[in-house]
N, C-alpha and C positions, 0 to 999 in steps of 0.2 A: 503495499500500500503506499501511494507516496507522500510525503507531507507536506503540507500546501503552508505557506507562512504569509499569513497575511502582511500587507505592506499600506502602512498608513501616512500619510502628508499633514501635517498640521503647522500651523502659525500663533507665534505667541507674541503678546504687545509688551513691551516693556513696562516693569512698575514705574508708578509715579510717586514722587516722594513730595510731601504739599504741607503747609505750615511748618511748625517750629519754631522757635525764638531760640537766640543765641544772646547773652547778657557779656557783655565786654565791659570790664572797668579798667581805667587809666587812670594809676595815680603818681605822676611823675614826683620823682624826689631832685630837687635843684640846689644845687652848691657853688656857692659865689665865695673868689679866694682875692686878696688883694697884696703883691707885690712891688716895691721901688725898686727898678733896676739901679745897681752900683756897679763900679768901672771894673770889678775883677768876674761880673756875668759875662760880660763882651768877650768874644773872642776872635778871633781871625779870621771867621766864616759864619759863623753863627753866635745867639746869645742864649744864653743857657739860664734859668732859671733854677735854683734847688727847689723841692717842695720846702724845705725848711725855712724858704725866704718868704713864705707868703703866708700870710692871715687870714682866717675863715671870716665869716660874717658877726659873728660877736668878739672879734679881735683876738682871737685864739691861737695860738702857734700850731702851725700844721707840720708833722711829721712826714705824712705821704699824702699825694694826691689821687684822687677817685681812678679805680681800672676804668678806663673806657671800652663797653662791648659793642657791638653790633646794633644793639638797641638803643643806647646813648649817641648823643652828640654833643662837643664842649664850643663854646665861643671865647675867642679872645679879643679884648679892649687895650690896645694902646694909645694911652693920654687920653680916651677916652673914645676912641675911634675904632668901629669892629675891623676886624683882620678877616682877609681872605683864608679857608681852612688849609688853603694847601700850603703856607707859611710859618706853621707851628706844626709842632711832636708832642703829644703828651703820653707820658709813663708817667708812673705812681711814683718817682723819684725826682721828677724834673718837668720843666716845661722848655721848650728849645725853638728860638724863633730862627725864621730864616733871616737874619738882616743883621747887622752891627754896625746899622745908620741910629744908634739909640745914645741917649747922653743920660749918665747918673740923676737919678731922683725922678726919672720918666714912670709915671705910676702905669703897671700890668694889671687889669681885670681879667680872672678866668673864670668863666660860667660852663657849670657841667651838667646836664640833665640827664636822667637817666629813666627809663620806662622800664627795666626789670620788673616793675612791679604788676606789670600790665598781666590780668586774667580774662579768661573766655569761661563761659558755662552754658551749658545744653540746658535750660531752664523750661521748656515744653519741646517733646522729642515730636518730629513729623511723622505725620501720618503717611504710609506706604501702601500704596495700591496693590493687590496682588495683581500680577499677569494675567490675560485670559488668553486661554489656549482655543484654538478654532481648529476643528479639525475638517481639512478641506477634503478629502476622500480615504 
């Protein structure tokens, strides 16, 4: 007796997600630091301001500067003027300025904004439809 194998052709719709709510909280932490340039900071090609030369917003001494991650940014103001980002390098130990055209006593302000505290939570899950399967033959 031969075996007859049935063959079916069917199509299915893709599931569809509707609704759902994601709640995102962003709590930036902004820190500001002040230093005055002295002659010993001005090198042959760059000006290096050690972390210990900075004061924080409460006039407290600083031992290390914040580590900047991909979620953060920093601004440098020299004599109150915002500088281009490519003209400075920030590490936890120092701020390096790509210039030697500064005089002793010039004020430098460093502003660091951190967004590491951002969180997202799925507060209402989406409704996902079941696929519709249609048998053609």
